[in-house]
All heavy atoms as TSV, in Angstrom:
chain	resi	resn	atom	element	x	y	z
A	1	ALA	N	N	137.988	97.808	104.543
A	1	ALA	CA	C	139.379	97.401	104.462
A	1	ALA	C	C	140.281	98.444	105.089
A	1	ALA	O	O	141.248	98.117	105.737
A	1	ALA	CB	C	139.791	97.139	103.022
A	2	LEU	N	N	139.950	99.717	104.882
A	2	LEU	CA	C	140.764	100.798	105.447
A	2	LEU	C	C	140.682	100.786	106.973
A	2	LEU	O	O	141.691	100.952	107.652
A	2	LEU	CB	C	140.329	102.151	104.894
A	2	LEU	CG	C	141.116	103.359	105.380
A	2	LEU	CD1	C	142.591	103.202	105.033
A	2	LEU	CD2	C	140.569	104.630	104.775
A	3	ALA	N	N	139.488	100.543	107.506
A	3	ALA	CA	C	139.332	100.486	108.962
A	3	ALA	C	C	140.142	99.332	109.543
A	3	ALA	O	O	140.771	99.477	110.597
A	3	ALA	CB	C	137.859	100.336	109.324
A	4	LEU	N	N	140.145	98.202	108.858
A	4	LEU	CA	C	140.923	97.063	109.323
A	4	LEU	C	C	142.410	97.386	109.308
A	4	LEU	O	O	143.136	97.096	110.256
A	4	LEU	CB	C	140.646	95.832	108.464
A	4	LEU	CG	C	141.436	94.579	108.818
A	4	LEU	CD1	C	141.181	94.147	110.253
A	4	LEU	CD2	C	141.110	93.456	107.858
A	5	ARG	N	N	142.867	98.028	108.255
A	5	ARG	CA	C	144.281	98.395	108.151
A	5	ARG	C	C	144.670	99.352	109.287
A	5	ARG	O	O	145.698	99.182	109.921
A	5	ARG	CB	C	144.575	99.023	106.798
A	5	ARG	CG	C	146.039	99.384	106.629
A	5	ARG	CD	C	146.346	99.711	105.214
A	5	ARG	NE	N	146.311	98.441	104.492
A	5	ARG	CZ	C	146.920	98.231	103.349
A	5	ARG	NH1	N	147.576	99.182	102.750
A	5	ARG	NH2	N	146.852	97.067	102.762
A	6	LYS	N	N	143.832	100.333	109.579
A	6	LYS	CA	C	144.114	101.280	110.670
A	6	LYS	C	C	144.120	100.555	112.010
A	6	LYS	O	O	144.949	100.833	112.874
A	6	LYS	CB	C	143.108	102.425	110.667
A	6	LYS	CG	C	143.332	103.393	109.543
A	6	LYS	CD	C	142.421	104.591	109.651
A	6	LYS	CE	C	142.723	105.510	108.481
A	6	LYS	NZ	N	142.408	106.884	108.747
A	7	HIS	N	N	143.193	99.635	112.185
A	7	HIS	CA	C	143.145	98.854	113.425
A	7	HIS	C	C	144.430	98.044	113.599
A	7	HIS	O	O	144.991	97.984	114.682
A	7	HIS	CB	C	141.917	97.941	113.418
A	7	HIS	CG	C	141.764	97.123	114.655
A	7	HIS	ND1	N	141.462	97.679	115.880
A	7	HIS	CD2	C	141.883	95.795	114.858
A	7	HIS	CE1	C	141.405	96.711	116.779
A	7	HIS	NE2	N	141.649	95.560	116.182
A	8	MET	N	N	144.883	97.410	112.515
A	8	MET	CA	C	146.112	96.618	112.573
A	8	MET	C	C	147.303	97.507	112.888
A	8	MET	O	O	148.163	97.139	113.701
A	8	MET	CB	C	146.318	95.880	111.245
A	8	MET	CG	C	145.318	94.772	111.038
A	8	MET	SD	S	145.291	94.041	109.375
A	8	MET	CE	C	146.953	94.033	108.862
A	9	GLU	N	N	147.372	98.663	112.267
A	9	GLU	CA	C	148.480	99.571	112.519
A	9	GLU	C	C	148.468	100.037	113.967
A	9	GLU	O	O	149.515	100.169	114.600
A	9	GLU	CB	C	148.419	100.759	111.558
A	9	GLU	CG	C	148.790	100.364	110.149
A	9	GLU	CD	C	148.534	101.476	109.120
A	9	GLU	OE1	O	147.990	102.539	109.490
A	9	GLU	OE2	O	148.894	101.262	107.943
A	10	GLY	N	N	147.284	100.259	114.517
A	10	GLY	CA	C	147.161	100.645	115.930
A	10	GLY	C	C	147.659	99.560	116.859
A	10	GLY	O	O	148.108	99.839	117.969
A	11	MET	N	N	147.600	98.323	116.414
A	11	MET	CA	C	148.099	97.195	117.207
A	11	MET	C	C	149.564	96.918	116.928
A	11	MET	O	O	150.141	95.996	117.516
A	11	MET	CB	C	147.255	95.948	116.908
A	11	MET	CG	C	145.826	96.077	117.360
A	11	MET	SD	S	144.766	94.687	116.872
A	11	MET	CE	C	145.691	93.264	117.356
A	12	GLY	N	N	150.171	97.685	116.045
A	12	GLY	CA	C	151.579	97.484	115.724
A	12	GLY	C	C	151.819	96.393	114.698
A	12	GLY	O	O	152.935	95.907	114.558
A	13	ILE	N	N	150.791	96.001	113.962
A	13	ILE	CA	C	150.916	94.959	112.943
A	13	ILE	C	C	151.290	95.622	111.618
A	13	ILE	O	O	150.713	96.647	111.250
A	13	ILE	CB	C	149.607	94.169	112.801
A	13	ILE	CG1	C	149.282	93.467	114.127
A	13	ILE	CG2	C	149.683	93.167	111.659
A	13	ILE	CD1	C	147.917	92.818	114.160
A	14	ASP	N	N	152.216	95.031	110.910
A	14	ASP	CA	C	152.664	95.551	109.620
A	14	ASP	C	C	151.597	95.284	108.561
A	14	ASP	O	O	151.568	94.224	107.937
A	14	ASP	CB	C	153.990	94.902	109.230
A	14	ASP	CG	C	154.487	95.318	107.851
A	14	ASP	OD1	O	153.975	96.323	107.302
A	14	ASP	OD2	O	155.393	94.659	107.345
A	15	SER	N	N	150.701	96.246	108.365
A	15	SER	CA	C	149.610	96.042	107.425
A	15	SER	C	C	150.100	95.972	105.986
A	15	SER	O	O	149.504	95.296	105.159
A	15	SER	CB	C	148.566	97.150	107.573
A	15	SER	OG	O	149.119	98.411	107.265
A	16	GLU	N	N	151.208	96.631	105.675
A	16	GLU	CA	C	151.764	96.546	104.314
A	16	GLU	C	C	152.246	95.128	104.037
A	16	GLU	O	O	152.036	94.584	102.960
A	16	GLU	CB	C	152.901	97.555	104.138
A	16	GLU	CG	C	152.475	98.999	104.194
A	16	GLU	CD	C	151.468	99.370	103.117
A	16	GLU	OE1	O	151.599	98.904	101.973
A	16	GLU	OE2	O	150.534	100.127	103.445
A	17	GLY	N	N	152.910	94.531	105.020
A	17	GLY	CA	C	153.406	93.157	104.852
A	17	GLY	C	C	152.271	92.170	104.678
A	17	GLY	O	O	152.341	91.262	103.848
A	18	ILE	N	N	151.211	92.356	105.440
A	18	ILE	CA	C	150.056	91.471	105.309
A	18	ILE	C	C	149.395	91.666	103.951
A	18	ILE	O	O	148.977	90.713	103.315
A	18	ILE	CB	C	149.078	91.694	106.461
A	18	ILE	CG1	C	149.705	91.167	107.750
A	18	ILE	CG2	C	147.732	91.033	106.189
A	18	ILE	CD1	C	148.899	91.360	108.982
A	19	GLY	N	N	149.322	92.905	103.496
A	19	GLY	CA	C	148.760	93.170	102.181
A	19	GLY	C	C	149.555	92.492	101.086
A	19	GLY	O	O	148.990	91.943	100.144
A	20	ALA	N	N	150.899	92.508	101.221
A	20	ALA	CA	C	151.744	91.832	100.238
A	20	ALA	C	C	151.499	90.327	100.256
A	20	ALA	O	O	151.458	89.676	99.216
A	20	ALA	CB	C	153.218	92.155	100.495
A	21	CYS	N	N	151.332	89.769	101.445
A	21	CYS	CA	C	151.059	88.331	101.546
A	21	CYS	C	C	149.721	87.986	100.907
A	21	CYS	O	O	149.582	86.960	100.252
A	21	CYS	CB	C	151.051	87.896	103.002
A	21	CYS	SG	S	152.668	87.805	103.770
A	22	ALA	N	N	148.736	88.846	101.106
A	22	ALA	CA	C	147.397	88.581	100.603
A	22	ALA	C	C	147.352	88.552	99.079
A	22	ALA	O	O	146.466	87.932	98.500
A	22	ALA	CB	C	146.422	89.620	101.140
A	23	THR	N	N	148.314	89.207	98.426
A	23	THR	CA	C	148.307	89.234	96.958
A	23	THR	C	C	149.389	88.348	96.350
A	23	THR	O	O	149.536	88.321	95.133
A	23	THR	CB	C	148.499	90.681	96.470
A	23	THR	OG1	O	149.728	91.192	96.987
A	23	THR	CG2	C	147.357	91.578	96.910
A	24	ASP	N	N	150.113	87.601	97.173
A	24	ASP	CA	C	151.180	86.725	96.689
A	24	ASP	C	C	150.561	85.494	96.024
A	24	ASP	O	O	149.825	84.740	96.660
A	24	ASP	CB	C	152.066	86.307	97.864
A	24	ASP	CG	C	153.257	85.470	97.431
A	24	ASP	OD1	O	153.049	84.468	96.717
A	24	ASP	OD2	O	154.381	85.801	97.821
A	25	PRO	N	N	150.867	85.236	94.725
A	25	PRO	CA	C	150.254	84.089	94.033
A	25	PRO	C	C	150.657	82.743	94.643
A	25	PRO	O	O	149.848	81.811	94.661
A	25	PRO	CB	C	150.770	84.207	92.606
A	25	PRO	CG	C	151.535	85.468	92.498
A	25	PRO	CD	C	151.689	86.040	93.863
A	26	LEU	N	N	151.880	82.614	95.136
A	26	LEU	CA	C	152.316	81.348	95.749
A	26	LEU	C	C	151.510	81.080	97.014
A	26	LEU	O	O	151.034	79.956	97.243
A	26	LEU	CB	C	153.808	81.385	96.070
A	26	LEU	CG	C	154.375	80.148	96.757
A	26	LEU	CD1	C	154.160	78.910	95.895
A	26	LEU	CD2	C	155.855	80.330	97.057
A	27	LEU	N	N	151.322	82.108	97.826
A	27	LEU	CA	C	150.536	81.955	99.040
A	27	LEU	C	C	149.092	81.612	98.690
A	27	LEU	O	O	148.474	80.747	99.322
A	27	LEU	CB	C	150.596	83.233	99.881
A	27	LEU	CG	C	149.843	83.192	101.199
A	27	LEU	CD1	C	150.376	82.086	102.105
A	27	LEU	CD2	C	149.952	84.530	101.897
A	28	ALA	N	N	148.548	82.250	97.680
A	28	ALA	CA	C	147.165	81.966	97.267
A	28	ALA	C	C	147.014	80.514	96.840
A	28	ALA	O	O	146.023	79.860	97.193
A	28	ALA	CB	C	146.762	82.903	96.130
A	29	SER	N	N	147.990	79.970	96.123
A	29	SER	CA	C	147.893	78.570	95.691
A	29	SER	C	C	148.021	77.628	96.888
A	29	SER	O	O	147.360	76.587	96.928
A	29	SER	CB	C	148.948	78.243	94.632
A	29	SER	OG	O	150.250	78.292	95.175
A	30	GLN	N	N	148.845	77.983	97.871
A	30	GLN	CA	C	148.966	77.157	99.077
A	30	GLN	C	C	147.666	77.162	99.869
A	30	GLN	O	O	147.229	76.127	100.374
A	30	GLN	CB	C	150.130	77.639	99.940
A	30	GLN	CG	C	151.479	77.383	99.324
A	30	GLN	CD	C	152.619	78.006	100.111
A	30	GLN	OE1	O	152.413	78.882	100.947
A	30	GLN	NE2	N	153.834	77.564	99.840
A	31	ILE	N	N	147.044	78.309	99.961
A	31	ILE	CA	C	145.761	78.411	100.670
A	31	ILE	C	C	144.695	77.591	99.950
A	31	ILE	O	O	143.902	76.889	100.580
A	31	ILE	CB	C	145.340	79.877	100.826
A	31	ILE	CG1	C	146.287	80.568	101.819
A	31	ILE	CG2	C	143.883	79.992	101.286
A	31	ILE	CD1	C	146.107	82.067	101.901
A	32	GLN	N	N	144.671	77.632	98.624
A	32	GLN	CA	C	143.710	76.827	97.851
A	32	GLN	C	C	143.923	75.340	98.102
A	32	GLN	O	O	142.962	74.577	98.254
A	32	GLN	CB	C	143.815	77.147	96.373
A	32	GLN	CG	C	143.250	78.483	95.996
A	32	GLN	CD	C	143.454	78.807	94.509
A	32	GLN	OE1	O	144.239	78.165	93.821
A	32	GLN	NE2	N	142.734	79.806	94.033
A	33	LEU	N	N	145.187	74.908	98.153
A	33	LEU	CA	C	145.478	73.512	98.426
A	33	LEU	C	C	145.014	73.123	99.824
A	33	LEU	O	O	144.395	72.067	100.012
A	33	LEU	CB	C	146.990	73.250	98.275
A	33	LEU	CG	C	147.461	71.849	98.587
A	33	LEU	CD1	C	146.805	70.838	97.653
A	33	LEU	CD2	C	148.973	71.763	98.482
A	34	GLN	N	N	145.279	73.967	100.803
A	34	GLN	CA	C	144.831	73.683	102.170
A	34	GLN	C	C	143.303	73.628	102.245
A	34	GLN	O	O	142.747	72.780	102.934
A	34	GLN	CB	C	145.378	74.728	103.135
A	34	GLN	CG	C	146.873	74.603	103.346
A	34	GLN	CD	C	147.431	75.694	104.233
A	34	GLN	OE1	O	146.726	76.589	104.693
A	34	GLN	NE2	N	148.719	75.624	104.487
A	35	ASN	N	N	142.640	74.518	101.528
A	35	ASN	CA	C	141.179	74.495	101.524
A	35	ASN	C	C	140.635	73.207	100.914
A	35	ASN	O	O	139.619	72.676	101.370
A	35	ASN	CB	C	140.618	75.711	100.787
A	35	ASN	CG	C	140.731	76.972	101.607
A	35	ASN	OD1	O	140.828	76.935	102.819
A	35	ASN	ND2	N	140.737	78.118	100.928
A	36	LYS	N	N	141.300	72.667	99.894
A	36	LYS	CA	C	140.882	71.392	99.302
A	36	LYS	C	C	141.004	70.266	100.314
A	36	LYS	O	O	140.112	69.419	100.433
A	36	LYS	CB	C	141.707	71.071	98.052
A	36	LYS	CG	C	141.344	71.885	96.853
A	36	LYS	CD	C	142.197	71.510	95.660
A	36	LYS	CE	C	141.908	72.414	94.480
A	36	LYS	NZ	N	142.756	72.101	93.324
A	37	VAL	N	N	142.117	70.237	101.054
A	37	VAL	CA	C	142.316	69.209	102.070
A	37	VAL	C	C	141.263	69.338	103.169
A	37	VAL	O	O	140.678	68.338	103.605
A	37	VAL	CB	C	143.748	69.290	102.656
A	37	VAL	CG1	C	143.906	68.374	103.860
A	37	VAL	CG2	C	144.778	68.971	101.600
A	38	ILE	N	N	141.001	70.569	103.595
A	38	ILE	CA	C	139.973	70.802	104.615
A	38	ILE	C	C	138.620	70.294	104.147
A	38	ILE	O	O	137.900	69.655	104.909
A	38	ILE	CB	C	139.913	72.313	104.955
A	38	ILE	CG1	C	141.160	72.713	105.762
A	38	ILE	CG2	C	138.649	72.673	105.710
A	38	ILE	CD1	C	141.345	74.206	105.901
A	39	ASP	N	N	138.291	70.550	102.900
A	39	ASP	CA	C	137.014	70.071	102.349
A	39	ASP	C	C	136.978	68.553	102.293
A	39	ASP	O	O	135.968	67.930	102.637
A	39	ASP	CB	C	136.773	70.655	100.958
A	39	ASP	CG	C	136.451	72.139	100.991
A	39	ASP	OD1	O	136.097	72.666	102.081
A	39	ASP	OD2	O	136.571	72.786	99.934
A	40	GLN	N	N	138.078	67.931	101.861
A	40	GLN	CA	C	138.126	66.466	101.756
A	40	GLN	C	C	137.975	65.814	103.121
A	40	GLN	O	O	137.345	64.763	103.247
A	40	GLN	CB	C	139.441	66.029	101.108
A	40	GLN	CG	C	139.525	66.331	99.638
A	40	GLN	CD	C	140.913	66.062	99.066
A	40	GLN	OE1	O	141.873	65.833	99.796
A	40	GLN	NE2	N	141.013	66.116	97.752
A	41	LEU	N	N	138.548	66.432	104.147
A	41	LEU	CA	C	138.481	65.876	105.496
A	41	LEU	C	C	137.213	66.290	106.229
A	41	LEU	O	O	136.981	65.874	107.356
A	41	LEU	CB	C	139.710	66.294	106.303
A	41	LEU	CG	C	141.046	65.756	105.808
A	41	LEU	CD1	C	142.197	66.371	106.595
A	41	LEU	CD2	C	141.092	64.240	105.886
A	42	GLU	N	N	136.396	67.111	105.581
A	42	GLU	CA	C	135.156	67.611	106.153
A	42	GLU	C	C	135.379	68.309	107.494
A	42	GLU	O	O	134.649	68.106	108.459
A	42	GLU	CB	C	134.138	66.494	106.278
A	42	GLU	CG	C	133.763	65.883	104.937
A	42	GLU	CD	C	132.790	64.733	105.046
A	42	GLU	OE1	O	132.411	64.338	106.160
A	42	GLU	OE2	O	132.402	64.209	103.979
A	43	VAL	N	N	136.392	69.160	107.536
A	43	VAL	CA	C	136.668	69.958	108.724
A	43	VAL	C	C	135.782	71.192	108.663
A	43	VAL	O	O	135.821	71.957	107.705
A	43	VAL	CB	C	138.161	70.371	108.791
A	43	VAL	CG1	C	138.402	71.341	109.933
A	43	VAL	CG2	C	139.034	69.140	108.943
A	44	THR	N	N	134.966	71.347	109.699
A	44	THR	CA	C	134.059	72.490	109.745
A	44	THR	C	C	134.336	73.388	110.941
A	44	THR	O	O	133.871	74.525	110.960
A	44	THR	CB	C	132.598	72.023	109.794
A	44	THR	OG1	O	132.438	71.161	110.929
A	44	THR	CG2	C	132.221	71.276	108.520
A	45	LEU	N	N	135.022	72.881	111.932
A	45	LEU	CA	C	135.330	73.647	113.129
A	45	LEU	C	C	136.793	73.485	113.505
A	45	LEU	O	O	137.413	72.472	113.217
A	45	LEU	CB	C	134.458	73.194	114.309
A	45	LEU	CG	C	132.963	73.454	114.195
A	45	LEU	CD1	C	132.229	72.794	115.334
A	45	LEU	CD2	C	132.677	74.933	114.187
A	46	VAL	N	N	137.305	74.485	114.188
A	46	VAL	CA	C	138.673	74.432	114.708
A	46	VAL	C	C	138.566	74.507	116.215
A	46	VAL	O	O	137.849	75.346	116.745
A	46	VAL	CB	C	139.487	75.636	114.170
A	46	VAL	CG1	C	140.860	75.670	114.793
A	46	VAL	CG2	C	139.572	75.580	112.663
A	47	PRO	N	N	139.232	73.626	116.955
A	47	PRO	CA	C	140.149	72.614	116.465
A	47	PRO	C	C	139.431	71.326	116.069
A	47	PRO	O	O	138.379	71.005	116.582
A	47	PRO	CB	C	141.055	72.368	117.661
A	47	PRO	CG	C	140.195	72.620	118.851
A	47	PRO	CD	C	139.254	73.724	118.424
A	48	THR	N	N	140.046	70.629	115.145
A	48	THR	CA	C	139.637	69.286	114.760
A	48	THR	C	C	140.892	68.425	114.808
A	48	THR	O	O	141.914	68.807	114.265
A	48	THR	CB	C	139.038	69.259	113.347
A	48	THR	OG1	O	137.848	70.066	113.336
A	48	THR	CG2	C	138.687	67.850	112.918
A	49	PHE	N	N	140.803	67.309	115.488
A	49	PHE	CA	C	141.946	66.409	115.637
A	49	PHE	C	C	141.672	65.105	114.907
A	49	PHE	O	O	140.547	64.603	114.911
A	49	PHE	CB	C	142.186	66.089	117.121
A	49	PHE	CG	C	142.521	67.285	117.949
A	49	PHE	CD1	C	141.532	67.991	118.612
A	49	PHE	CD2	C	143.831	67.723	118.076
A	49	PHE	CE1	C	141.829	69.096	119.391
A	49	PHE	CE2	C	144.142	68.821	118.835
A	49	PHE	CZ	C	143.133	69.521	119.494
A	50	PHE	N	N	142.739	64.555	114.321
A	50	PHE	CA	C	142.651	63.268	113.649
A	50	PHE	C	C	143.676	62.332	114.256
A	50	PHE	O	O	144.816	62.721	114.484
A	50	PHE	CB	C	142.947	63.401	112.155
A	50	PHE	CG	C	141.915	64.185	111.418
A	50	PHE	CD1	C	142.024	65.554	111.268
A	50	PHE	CD2	C	140.815	63.543	110.865
A	50	PHE	CE1	C	141.069	66.284	110.597
A	50	PHE	CE2	C	139.848	64.268	110.183
A	50	PHE	CZ	C	139.968	65.636	110.051
A	51	LEU	N	N	143.262	61.115	114.520
A	51	LEU	CA	C	144.170	60.086	115.005
A	51	LEU	C	C	143.732	58.790	114.352
A	51	LEU	O	O	142.625	58.299	114.595
A	51	LEU	CB	C	144.123	59.976	116.530
A	51	LEU	CG	C	145.053	58.966	117.174
A	51	LEU	CD1	C	146.509	59.300	116.853
A	51	LEU	CD2	C	144.857	58.946	118.679
A	52	ASN	N	N	144.616	58.253	113.506
A	52	ASN	CA	C	144.270	57.103	112.689
A	52	ASN	C	C	143.019	57.439	111.880
A	52	ASN	O	O	143.021	58.391	111.149
A	52	ASN	CB	C	144.132	55.850	113.538
A	52	ASN	CG	C	145.447	55.464	114.212
A	52	ASN	OD1	O	146.524	55.768	113.702
A	52	ASN	ND2	N	145.361	54.830	115.359
A	53	ASP	N	N	141.962	56.687	112.014
A	53	ASP	CA	C	140.748	56.945	111.234
A	53	ASP	C	C	139.683	57.705	112.022
A	53	ASP	O	O	138.563	57.844	111.560
A	53	ASP	CB	C	140.155	55.632	110.728
A	53	ASP	CG	C	141.051	54.965	109.698
A	53	ASP	OD1	O	141.773	55.685	109.002
A	53	ASP	OD2	O	141.012	53.718	109.587
A	54	GLU	N	N	140.033	58.158	113.216
A	54	GLU	CA	C	139.059	58.846	114.054
A	54	GLU	C	C	139.239	60.359	113.976
A	54	GLU	O	O	140.337	60.851	113.780
A	54	GLU	CB	C	139.209	58.412	115.511
A	54	GLU	CG	C	138.808	56.976	115.763
A	54	GLU	CD	C	138.870	56.644	117.239
A	54	GLU	OE1	O	138.073	57.225	117.996
A	54	GLU	OE2	O	139.728	55.846	117.603
A	55	LYS	N	N	138.135	61.048	114.156
A	55	LYS	CA	C	138.151	62.510	114.117
A	55	LYS	C	C	137.414	63.029	115.347
A	55	LYS	O	O	136.320	62.540	115.672
A	55	LYS	CB	C	137.457	62.992	112.845
A	55	LYS	CG	C	137.303	64.484	112.721
A	55	LYS	CD	C	136.819	64.878	111.332
A	55	LYS	CE	C	135.376	65.201	111.288
A	55	LYS	NZ	N	134.931	65.758	110.019
A	56	ILE	N	N	138.031	63.987	116.026
A	56	ILE	CA	C	137.398	64.655	117.160
A	56	ILE	C	C	137.263	66.119	116.790
A	56	ILE	O	O	138.250	66.773	116.438
A	56	ILE	CB	C	138.205	64.508	118.466
A	56	ILE	CG1	C	138.169	63.061	118.962
A	56	ILE	CG2	C	137.659	65.440	119.529
A	56	ILE	CD1	C	138.880	62.855	120.274
A	57	VAL	N	N	136.058	66.634	116.897
A	57	VAL	CA	C	135.796	68.037	116.593
A	57	VAL	C	C	135.602	68.768	117.922
A	57	VAL	O	O	134.851	68.315	118.783
A	57	VAL	CB	C	134.538	68.191	115.722
A	57	VAL	CG1	C	134.234	69.654	115.474
A	57	VAL	CG2	C	134.704	67.440	114.415
A	58	GLY	N	N	136.280	69.863	118.069
A	58	GLY	CA	C	136.192	70.638	119.299
A	58	GLY	C	C	137.415	70.410	120.165
A	58	GLY	O	O	138.331	69.675	119.792
A	59	LEU	N	N	137.421	71.032	121.305
A	59	LEU	CA	C	138.558	70.945	122.206
A	59	LEU	C	C	138.256	69.995	123.337
A	59	LEU	O	O	137.527	70.328	124.273
A	59	LEU	CB	C	138.902	72.340	122.754
A	59	LEU	CG	C	140.157	72.448	123.576
A	59	LEU	CD1	C	141.386	72.012	122.778
A	59	LEU	CD2	C	140.348	73.869	124.067
A	60	PRO	N	N	138.803	68.776	123.273
A	60	PRO	CA	C	138.556	67.812	124.346
A	60	PRO	C	C	139.345	68.183	125.583
A	60	PRO	O	O	140.371	68.863	125.504
A	60	PRO	CB	C	139.048	66.482	123.756
A	60	PRO	CG	C	140.074	66.882	122.767
A	60	PRO	CD	C	139.652	68.226	122.224
A	61	VAL	N	N	138.861	67.740	126.726
A	61	VAL	CA	C	139.616	67.942	127.961
A	61	VAL	C	C	140.826	66.992	127.928
A	61	VAL	O	O	140.811	65.959	127.255
A	61	VAL	CB	C	138.750	67.714	129.203
A	61	VAL	CG1	C	137.681	68.784	129.314
A	61	VAL	CG2	C	138.148	66.344	129.230
A	62	TYR	N	N	141.861	67.356	128.658
A	62	TYR	CA	C	143.118	66.606	128.613
A	62	TYR	C	C	142.936	65.110	128.879
A	62	TYR	O	O	143.474	64.287	128.126
A	62	TYR	CB	C	144.131	67.220	129.583
A	62	TYR	CG	C	145.402	66.424	129.663
A	62	TYR	CD1	C	146.332	66.478	128.627
A	62	TYR	CD2	C	145.676	65.583	130.744
A	62	TYR	CE1	C	147.506	65.735	128.673
A	62	TYR	CE2	C	146.841	64.854	130.799
A	62	TYR	CZ	C	147.744	64.920	129.773
A	62	TYR	OH	O	148.890	64.188	129.830
A	63	PRO	N	N	142.211	64.687	129.945
A	63	PRO	CA	C	142.090	63.242	130.181
A	63	PRO	C	C	141.460	62.495	129.005
A	63	PRO	O	O	141.853	61.375	128.689
A	63	PRO	CB	C	141.207	63.146	131.428
A	63	PRO	CG	C	141.376	64.457	132.123
A	63	PRO	CD	C	141.576	65.462	131.026
A	64	ASP	N	N	140.469	63.128	128.352
A	64	ASP	CA	C	139.855	62.471	127.201
A	64	ASP	C	C	140.835	62.353	126.038
A	64	ASP	O	O	140.929	61.307	125.393
A	64	ASP	CB	C	138.622	63.241	126.740
A	64	ASP	CG	C	137.480	63.168	127.745
A	64	ASP	OD1	O	137.483	62.267	128.612
A	64	ASP	OD2	O	136.570	64.021	127.652
A	65	MET	N	N	141.579	63.410	125.775
A	65	MET	CA	C	142.563	63.393	124.682
A	65	MET	C	C	143.647	62.367	124.977
A	65	MET	O	O	144.031	61.593	124.097
A	65	MET	CB	C	143.168	64.789	124.505
A	65	MET	CG	C	144.197	64.852	123.398
A	65	MET	SD	S	143.501	64.574	121.762
A	65	MET	CE	C	143.472	66.234	121.172
A	66	ARG	N	N	144.133	62.343	126.209
A	66	ARG	CA	C	145.167	61.387	126.577
A	66	ARG	C	C	144.652	59.948	126.417
A	66	ARG	O	O	145.342	59.090	125.884
A	66	ARG	CB	C	145.620	61.632	128.004
A	66	ARG	CG	C	146.710	60.703	128.437
A	66	ARG	CD	C	147.189	60.993	129.819
A	66	ARG	NE	N	148.171	59.983	130.166
A	66	ARG	CZ	C	149.020	60.108	131.152
A	66	ARG	NH1	N	149.009	61.181	131.890
A	66	ARG	NH2	N	149.869	59.144	131.411
A	67	GLY	N	N	143.435	59.695	126.878
A	67	GLY	CA	C	142.855	58.360	126.744
A	67	GLY	C	C	142.694	57.958	125.275
A	67	GLY	O	O	142.946	56.811	124.910
A	68	TRP	N	N	142.316	58.899	124.437
A	68	TRP	CA	C	142.159	58.654	123.018
A	68	TRP	C	C	143.493	58.253	122.391
A	68	TRP	O	O	143.583	57.293	121.623
A	68	TRP	CB	C	141.581	59.905	122.370
A	68	TRP	CG	C	141.248	59.834	120.918
A	68	TRP	CD1	C	140.574	58.841	120.270
A	68	TRP	CD2	C	141.564	60.801	119.925
A	68	TRP	NE1	N	140.440	59.144	118.948
A	68	TRP	CE2	C	141.030	60.364	118.705
A	68	TRP	CE3	C	142.218	62.024	119.956
A	68	TRP	CZ2	C	141.166	61.075	117.530
A	68	TRP	CZ3	C	142.322	62.743	118.783
A	68	TRP	CH2	C	141.805	62.266	117.583
A	69	ILE	N	N	144.544	58.970	122.754
A	69	ILE	CA	C	145.884	58.687	122.216
A	69	ILE	C	C	146.390	57.344	122.739
A	69	ILE	O	O	146.919	56.523	121.990
A	69	ILE	CB	C	146.854	59.825	122.546
A	69	ILE	CG1	C	146.426	61.093	121.792
A	69	ILE	CG2	C	148.288	59.444	122.225
A	69	ILE	CD1	C	147.148	62.353	122.226
A	70	GLU	N	N	146.232	57.122	124.055
A	70	GLU	CA	C	146.714	55.859	124.629
A	70	GLU	C	C	145.989	54.667	124.041
A	70	GLU	O	O	146.593	53.627	123.799
A	70	GLU	CB	C	146.557	55.896	126.161
A	70	GLU	CG	C	147.573	56.811	126.823
A	70	GLU	CD	C	147.387	56.927	128.322
A	70	GLU	OE1	O	146.357	56.452	128.851
A	70	GLU	OE2	O	148.279	57.516	128.957
A	71	ALA	N	N	144.697	54.788	123.796
A	71	ALA	CA	C	143.919	53.679	123.212
A	71	ALA	C	C	144.433	53.388	121.799
A	71	ALA	O	O	144.485	52.230	121.387
A	71	ALA	CB	C	142.448	54.026	123.189
A	72	ALA	N	N	144.822	54.415	121.083
A	72	ALA	CA	C	145.317	54.215	119.717
A	72	ALA	C	C	146.697	53.566	119.720
A	72	ALA	O	O	147.064	52.894	118.764
A	72	ALA	CB	C	145.373	55.551	118.982
A	73	LEU	N	N	147.457	53.778	120.784
A	73	LEU	CA	C	148.795	53.200	120.857
A	73	LEU	C	C	148.781	51.722	121.227
A	73	LEU	O	O	149.735	51.014	120.998
A	73	LEU	CB	C	149.652	53.972	121.852
A	73	LEU	CG	C	149.999	55.407	121.469
A	73	LEU	CD1	C	150.717	56.115	122.606
A	73	LEU	CD2	C	150.865	55.430	120.217
A	74	ASN	N	N	147.689	51.281	121.845
A	74	ASN	CA	C	147.604	49.870	122.279
A	74	ASN	C	C	147.046	48.978	121.230
A	74	ASN	O	O	146.502	49.198	120.291
A	74	ASN	CB	C	146.754	49.778	123.549
A	74	ASN	CG	C	147.471	50.429	124.709
A	74	ASN	OD1	O	148.684	50.366	124.807
A	74	ASN	ND2	N	146.704	51.074	125.555
């Protein structure tokens, strides 16, 4: 943890602020809620896209994504 904090400080990241966020009970409850939704949707990889009842896992190329959206609109 100390090495990570030093690395963050070397990058100019406010490690104290991140530490405060990591121990914030409201943030912890929001993360738990998001994790429940992720589990319910069976998201295992990022990115995962949902459109209507369809799910695409991974990063599709633009023409495929556009075709998927256009097909859903028709």
